C-alpha positions as CSV (number, residue, x, y, z in Angstrom):
1,X,-6.3,-17.1,-21.2
2,X,-5.1,-14.4,-18.9
3,X,-3.5,-15.7,-15.8
4,X,-4.6,-14.6,-12.3
5,X,-2.1,-14.0,-9.5
6,X,-2.7,-13.3,-5.9
7,X,-1.1,-10.4,-3.9
8,X,-1.4,-8.8,-0.5
9,X,-4.4,-6.5,-0.2
10,X,-2.3,-4.5,2.2
11,X,1.4,-5.3,1.8
12,X,3.5,-5.2,5.0
13,X,6.4,-3.7,3.0
14,X,4.4,-0.5,2.4
15,X,4.7,-0.6,-1.3
16,X,8.5,-1.1,-1.5
17,X,8.3,-4.0,-4.0
18,X,9.6,-6.6,-1.5
19,X,6.5,-8.9,-1.5
20,X,7.1,-12.0,-3.6
21,X,4.3,-11.2,-6.1
22,X,6.8,-8.6,-7.3
23,X,8.9,-11.3,-8.9
24,X,5.9,-12.7,-10.8
25,X,4.7,-9.3,-11.9
26,X,8.2,-8.4,-13.2
27,X,8.5,-11.7,-15.1
28,X,5.1,-11.1,-16.7
29,X,6.1,-7.6,-17.6
30,X,9.4,-8.8,-19.1
31,X,7.6,-11.2,-21.5
32,X,4.6,-8.9,-22.2
33,X,2.0,-11.2,-20.8
34,X,-1.2,-9.5,-19.5
35,X,-2.4,-10.7,-16.1
36,X,-5.1,-10.1,-13.5
37,X,-4.5,-9.8,-9.8
38,X,-6.8,-10.9,-7.0
39,X,-6.0,-9.2,-3.7
40,X,-6.2,-11.2,-0.5
41,X,-6.2,-10.1,3.1
42,X,-4.2,-11.8,5.8
43,X,-7.5,-13.3,7.1
44,X,-8.4,-14.7,3.6
45,X,-5.0,-16.2,3.3
46,X,-5.9,-18.6,6.2
47,X,-9.2,-19.6,4.7
48,X,-9.8,-23.0,2.9
49,X,-10.3,-21.3,-0.5
50,X,-6.8,-19.8,-0.5
51,X,-5.2,-22.8,1.2
52,X,-6.5,-25.0,-1.7
53,X,-4.2,-22.9,-3.9
54,X,-1.3,-22.3,-1.5
55,X,-1.2,-24.9,1.3
56,X,1.1,-22.7,3.4
57,X,-1.2,-19.7,3.3
58,X,1.2,-17.4,1.4
59,X,1.3,-15.3,-1.8
60,X,1.6,-15.4,-4.7
61,X,-0.4,-18.0,-6.4
62,X,-1.1,-18.6,-10.1
63,X,-4.3,-19.7,-11.8
64,X,-4.4,-20.3,-15.5
65,X,-7.2,-22.5,-16.8
66,X,-7.0,-25.7,-14.9
67,X,-3.4,-25.0,-13.7
68,X,-2.7,-23.7,-10.3
69,X,0.8,-23.0,-8.9
70,X,2.4,-21.7,-5.8
71,X,5.9,-20.6,-4.9
72,X,7.2,-17.5,-6.7
73,X,10.3,-19.3,-8.1
74,X,8.1,-22.1,-9.6
75,X,5.8,-19.5,-11.1
76,X,8.6,-17.5,-12.6
77,X,10.1,-20.6,-14.1
78,X,6.7,-21.5,-15.6
79,X,6.5,-18.1,-17.2
80,X,10.1,-18.3,-18.5
81,X,9.6,-21.7,-20.0
82,X,6.5,-20.5,-22.0
83,X,7.6,-17.1,-23.2
84,X,10.7,-15.9,-24.9
85,X,13.0,-13.5,-23.1
86,X,13.8,-15.0,-19.7
87,X,15.7,-18.1,-20.6
88,X,18.3,-18.6,-23.3
89,X,17.7,-20.8,-26.3
90,X,21.0,-22.6,-26.0
91,X,20.4,-25.7,-23.8
92,X,23.5,-25.2,-21.7
93,X,23.0,-21.5,-21.1
94,X,19.4,-22.3,-20.3
95,X,20.4,-24.8,-17.7
96,X,22.9,-22.3,-16.2
97,X,20.1,-19.6,-16.0
98,X,17.9,-22.1,-14.1
99,X,20.8,-22.9,-11.8
100,X,21.1,-19.2,-10.9
101,X,17.3,-19.2,-10.2
102,X,17.9,-21.9,-7.6
103,X,21.0,-20.1,-6.2
104,X,19.0,-16.9,-5.7
105,X,16.3,-18.7,-3.7
106,X,18.2,-21.5,-2.0
107,X,21.6,-20.0,-1.3
108,X,21.3,-16.2,-1.2
109,X,17.7,-15.6,0.1
110,X,17.6,-17.6,3.3
111,X,20.1,-15.6,5.4
112,X,18.9,-12.3,3.9
113,X,15.3,-13.0,4.7
114,X,16.2,-14.3,8.2
115,X,17.9,-10.9,8.7
116,X,14.8,-9.1,7.6
117,X,12.6,-11.1,10.0
118,X,15.1,-10.7,12.9
119,X,15.2,-6.9,12.5
120,X,11.4,-6.7,12.6
121,X,10.4,-9.3,15.1
122,X,13.4,-10.1,17.3
123,X,14.9,-6.7,18.3
124,X,13.7,-7.0,21.9
125,X,15.2,-10.4,22.5
126,X,18.3,-10.6,24.6
127,X,20.2,-12.6,21.9
128,X,19.2,-10.2,19.1
129,X,22.6,-8.6,18.5
130,X,24.4,-12.0,18.5
131,X,21.9,-13.5,16.1
132,X,22.1,-10.5,13.8
133,X,25.9,-10.6,13.8
134,X,25.8,-14.3,12.8
135,X,23.3,-13.7,10.0
136,X,25.2,-10.7,8.6
137,X,28.4,-12.8,8.7
138,X,26.7,-15.4,6.5
139,X,25.3,-12.8,4.2
140,X,28.7,-11.1,3.8
141,X,30.3,-14.4,2.9
142,X,27.6,-15.1,0.2
143,X,27.8,-11.6,-1.1
144,X,31.5,-11.8,-1.5
145,X,31.3,-15.0,-3.4
146,X,28.6,-13.7,-5.6
147,X,30.5,-10.4,-6.3
148,X,33.6,-12.4,-7.2
149,X,31.6,-14.4,-9.7
150,X,29.8,-11.4,-11.2
151,X,33.0,-9.4,-11.6
152,X,32.5,-6.6,-14.1
153,X,29.7,-8.3,-16.1
154,X,26.3,-6.8,-16.3
155,X,24.5,-10.0,-15.6
156,X,25.3,-13.4,-14.1
157,X,25.7,-15.4,-17.3
158,X,25.5,-13.5,-20.6
159,X,22.2,-11.8,-21.2
160,X,19.6,-10.9,-18.6
161,X,17.6,-14.0,-17.5
162,X,15.2,-15.3,-15.0
163,X,18.2,-16.0,-12.8
164,X,19.0,-12.3,-12.7
165,X,15.4,-11.4,-12.1
166,X,15.2,-13.6,-9.0
167,X,18.7,-12.6,-7.8
168,X,17.9,-8.9,-8.0
169,X,14.7,-9.3,-6.1
170,X,16.5,-11.1,-3.3
171,X,19.3,-8.6,-3.1
172,X,16.9,-5.7,-3.0
173,X,16.1,-6.6,0.6
174,X,19.6,-5.2,1.4
175,X,19.1,-1.9,-0.4
176,X,20.4,0.9,1.7
177,X,22.4,-1.4,4.0
178,X,26.2,-1.4,4.3
179,X,26.1,-5.1,3.4
180,X,25.2,-4.3,-0.2
181,X,27.3,-1.1,-0.4
182,X,30.4,-3.1,0.6
183,X,30.1,-4.8,-2.8
184,X,29.9,-2.0,-5.3
185,X,29.5,-4.3,-8.3
186,X,26.5,-6.0,-6.7
187,X,24.9,-2.6,-5.8
188,X,25.3,-1.6,-9.5
189,X,23.9,-5.0,-10.5
190,X,20.8,-4.4,-8.5
191,X,20.5,-0.8,-9.9
192,X,20.6,-2.2,-13.4
193,X,17.8,-4.6,-12.7
194,X,15.7,-1.8,-11.1
195,X,16.3,0.4,-14.2
196,X,14.7,-2.1,-16.6
197,X,11.3,-0.8,-17.8
198,X,9.6,-4.0,-17.0
199,X,10.7,-3.7,-13.4
200,X,9.4,-0.2,-13.2
201,X,6.0,-1.3,-14.5
202,X,5.8,-4.1,-12.0
203,X,6.9,-1.9,-9.1
204,X,4.4,0.8,-10.0
205,X,1.6,-1.8,-10.1
206,X,2.5,-3.1,-6.7
207,X,2.9,0.4,-5.2
208,X,-0.5,1.3,-6.6
209,X,-2.2,-1.4,-4.6
210,X,-0.6,-0.1,-1.4
211,X,-1.5,3.5,-2.2
212,X,-5.1,2.6,-2.9
213,X,-5.3,0.7,0.4
214,X,-3.8,3.6,2.3
215,X,-6.3,6.0,0.8
216,X,-9.2,3.7,1.7
217,X,-8.0,3.5,5.3
218,X,-7.4,7.2,5.5
219,X,-10.9,8.0,4.1
220,X,-12.6,5.6,6.6
221,X,-10.6,7.0,9.5
222,X,-8.4,3.9,9.8
223,X,-4.9,4.2,11.0
224,X,-2.2,3.8,8.3
């Protein structure tokens, strides 16, 4: 059975591959699993039909037969556990790869995502600069720790795994910033992830959705 995932009908990141369905698309491309996508609008995300799949009104969701899932990390883990290529066979290495998945989402992502939201929604607040400095200080600390652990290795723990997949998607939010550029080995790490063919296919698929939506709006006289 081909799984169905949900994604933004009109992604706020303008096709840059930052929406969290990108993680699921990339994982599916890595393991060669075909999938379908159901696009949802912001209005539809608040409706009972979608809330039955995702109680917080977010994307992505996963539907496969009688199984429904939410949270991108849980979906990626589900994919990795059922297909070869994203988790090592060795039990200890597998456990470490899963630990890196949790580290990406629980340790690295929160301050990075908070910085993204602050830069978008809080610029006009009188405390913006102070809050940004605090967030960037936290991010620098975590990046320094991660860079030290990665060292000169290509991936976090041996071969590429779901831990790397999630970590790269988290760090991509810092692309073009001095925060990432201050850690050259992490910038190179992200670039290696983006160079994987499966990433390219997932990125192109997400970008195509934004491009199609833009063309529809342009054709109907809507503002882009």
